[in-house]
C-alpha positions as CSV (number, residue, x, y, z in Angstrom):
1,M,0.0,0.0,0.0
2,P,1.5,3.4,-0.9
3,I,2.4,5.9,1.8
4,R,0.0,8.8,2.0
5,P,1.9,12.0,2.3
6,I,-1.1,13.7,3.9
7,V,-0.8,11.6,7.1
8,P,2.6,13.0,8.1
9,L,1.4,16.6,7.3
10,L,-1.6,16.1,9.5
11,A,0.6,14.6,12.2
12,V,2.8,17.7,12.2
13,A,-0.1,20.1,12.2
14,L,-1.8,18.2,15.1
15,S,1.5,18.4,17.1
16,C,1.2,22.1,17.2
17,A,-2.4,22.0,18.5
18,M,-2.2,18.9,20.8
19,A,1.3,18.8,22.4
20,P,3.2,21.2,24.5
21,A,5.8,23.4,22.9
22,Y,9.3,22.4,23.6
23,A,11.3,24.8,25.7
24,E,14.7,23.6,24.6
25,S,16.7,21.2,22.5
26,F,19.9,19.7,23.9
27,Y,22.5,18.0,21.8
28,T,24.8,15.2,23.0
29,S,27.4,13.2,21.2
30,L,27.0,9.5,20.5
31,D,30.5,7.9,20.5
32,L,29.9,4.2,20.3
33,D,33.6,3.6,21.3
34,Q,32.7,5.1,24.7
35,C,29.6,2.9,25.3
36,V,29.4,-0.1,27.7
37,V,29.1,-3.4,25.8
38,L,26.1,-5.3,27.2
39,S,26.4,-8.3,24.9
40,V,28.2,-9.5,21.8
41,D,26.9,-12.0,19.1
42,N,29.9,-13.3,17.2
43,E,27.8,-15.6,15.1
44,I,25.9,-12.9,13.2
45,G,28.3,-10.0,14.1
46,G,26.7,-7.6,16.4
47,A,26.5,-6.1,19.8
48,E,24.2,-4.4,22.3
49,L,25.6,-1.2,23.8
50,R,24.6,1.2,26.6
51,C,25.7,4.8,26.1
52,D,25.4,8.0,28.1
53,G,22.5,10.2,27.1
54,H,20.9,13.3,28.6
55,G,19.0,14.1,31.7
56,G,19.7,10.7,33.3
57,F,18.4,8.8,30.2
58,D,20.7,6.2,28.7
59,V,20.9,5.3,25.0
60,Y,20.7,1.7,24.0
61,V,22.2,0.9,20.6
62,S,21.8,-2.5,18.9
63,D,24.0,-3.4,16.0
64,F,23.2,-6.7,14.2
65,D,23.7,-7.8,10.7
66,A,24.9,-4.3,9.6
67,R,21.7,-2.7,10.8
68,M,21.4,-0.5,13.8
69,S,18.6,0.6,16.1
70,A,18.5,2.8,19.2
71,D,16.3,3.0,22.2
72,F,16.2,6.0,24.6
73,G,15.7,5.8,28.3
74,T,14.9,2.1,28.5
75,R,15.5,-0.9,26.2
76,D,12.6,-2.0,24.1
77,S,12.2,-5.6,23.1
78,Y,10.9,-4.6,19.6
79,S,13.8,-3.5,17.4
80,Q,12.8,-0.9,14.8
81,T,15.2,-0.2,12.0
82,F,15.6,0.1,8.2
83,A,15.5,-2.9,5.9
84,A,18.7,-1.7,4.2
85,F,22.2,-1.7,5.9
86,N,22.5,1.4,8.1
87,S,24.5,3.1,10.8
88,V,23.6,5.8,13.4
89,G,24.9,9.3,13.5
90,E,27.1,10.9,16.1
91,T,24.7,13.5,17.4
92,I,21.4,13.2,19.3
93,E,18.9,16.0,19.7
94,W,16.9,15.7,22.9
95,L,13.6,17.5,23.0
96,T,12.4,18.7,26.4
97,D,9.3,20.4,27.8
98,D,8.3,21.4,31.3
99,D,7.9,17.7,32.3
100,G,11.5,16.9,31.1
101,V,13.0,14.9,28.2
102,Q,10.2,13.6,25.9
103,A,11.8,12.7,22.5
104,A,15.1,12.2,20.8
105,I,16.1,12.6,17.2
106,L,19.0,10.6,15.7
107,R,20.3,10.7,12.1
108,Y,20.7,7.3,10.3
109,F,22.9,6.7,7.3
110,I,21.4,4.1,4.9
111,D,23.6,2.5,2.3
112,V,23.0,-0.6,0.2
113,D,24.1,-1.5,-3.4
114,G,25.6,1.9,-4.0
115,R,22.3,3.7,-3.1
116,K,22.5,6.1,-0.1
117,A,20.1,8.1,1.9
118,Q,19.8,9.7,5.3
119,A,16.8,9.8,7.7
120,L,16.0,11.5,10.9
121,V,14.4,9.0,13.3
122,V,12.3,10.5,16.0
123,S,11.8,8.4,19.2
124,K,9.7,8.7,22.3
125,V,11.9,8.5,25.3
126,G,11.0,5.5,27.5
127,V,10.8,5.2,31.3
128,P,11.2,2.0,33.4
129,D,7.5,1.0,33.3
130,Q,6.9,2.3,29.7
131,P,9.5,1.7,27.1
132,G,9.9,4.3,24.3
133,C,9.5,3.7,20.6
134,V,10.1,5.2,17.2
135,I,7.3,7.6,16.4
136,G,8.6,9.1,13.2
137,V,11.0,8.8,10.3
138,V,11.8,11.8,8.1
139,D,13.8,11.6,4.9
140,A,16.7,14.1,5.7
141,A,16.6,15.4,2.1
142,V,13.1,16.8,2.6
143,D,12.9,20.6,2.9
144,Q,12.9,21.6,6.6
145,S,13.5,18.0,7.7
146,N,14.8,19.1,11.1
147,G,11.7,21.2,11.8
148,V,9.4,18.3,10.6
149,A,11.2,15.9,12.9
150,R,10.9,18.3,15.8
151,G,7.1,18.7,15.0
152,I,6.7,14.9,15.2
153,G,8.8,14.9,18.4
154,A,6.4,17.4,19.9
155,M,3.7,14.7,19.8
156,A,5.7,12.3,21.9
157,P,3.8,13.0,25.2
158,V,0.4,12.2,23.6
159,V,1.4,9.4,21.3
160,A,1.1,5.7,22.3
161,C,3.8,3.4,21.2
162,D,2.5,1.3,18.3
163,P,5.1,-0.6,16.0
164,E,2.7,-0.1,13.1
165,G,2.0,3.6,13.8
166,V,5.3,5.2,12.8
167,V,4.8,8.4,10.8
168,V,7.0,8.4,7.7
169,V,7.7,11.5,5.7
170,P,9.1,10.3,2.4
171,G,11.4,12.1,0.1
172,P,14.2,11.6,-2.4
173,G,15.6,8.6,-0.4
174,G,12.6,6.6,-1.5
175,A,12.3,3.0,-0.4
176,L,15.6,3.2,1.5
177,V,13.8,5.5,4.0
178,T,10.3,4.2,3.8
179,E,11.2,0.5,4.3
180,F,11.4,1.0,8.1
181,S,10.1,-1.8,10.3
182,G,7.0,-0.6,12.1
183,A,6.3,2.1,9.4
184,R,2.7,2.7,8.6
185,R,2.3,2.4,4.9
């Protein structure tokens, strides 16, 4: 089923009306060499890492079969990532409101068969009794992609985690970006 571009636009518009405005964005570095290794799988080549985040929230990075995923605050048992080989960027944008850290935005680099794209993945930050999740994927080549990602992030306090409910904003990256596990199509 084709992605309907109107859904992401409505989501961003609703974020302005329904969710609190973010007071601040904070940026932290993600240096995988400085993370704690939680487990290693030599058979398929991968690892689970715990990295320092922001505001007392850790970042959990999974790297398996040349595909990465990240959880913020708490680990989630449902891995959400791109179908194509990918890696995570080195900067995380944390979105905060009066209640604290609500969302995180992380750039992914997607590369397979000579085709490349970048995407901004927006995640709701989890707490111990309620894991976070990916709530949006924005093709980084879209005009104002950072603002669109922040608009989706503004919805984090009012969005329930649903692996099939990820908002995708497509662009020139095409299927490299839209083929995201959990993406509503």
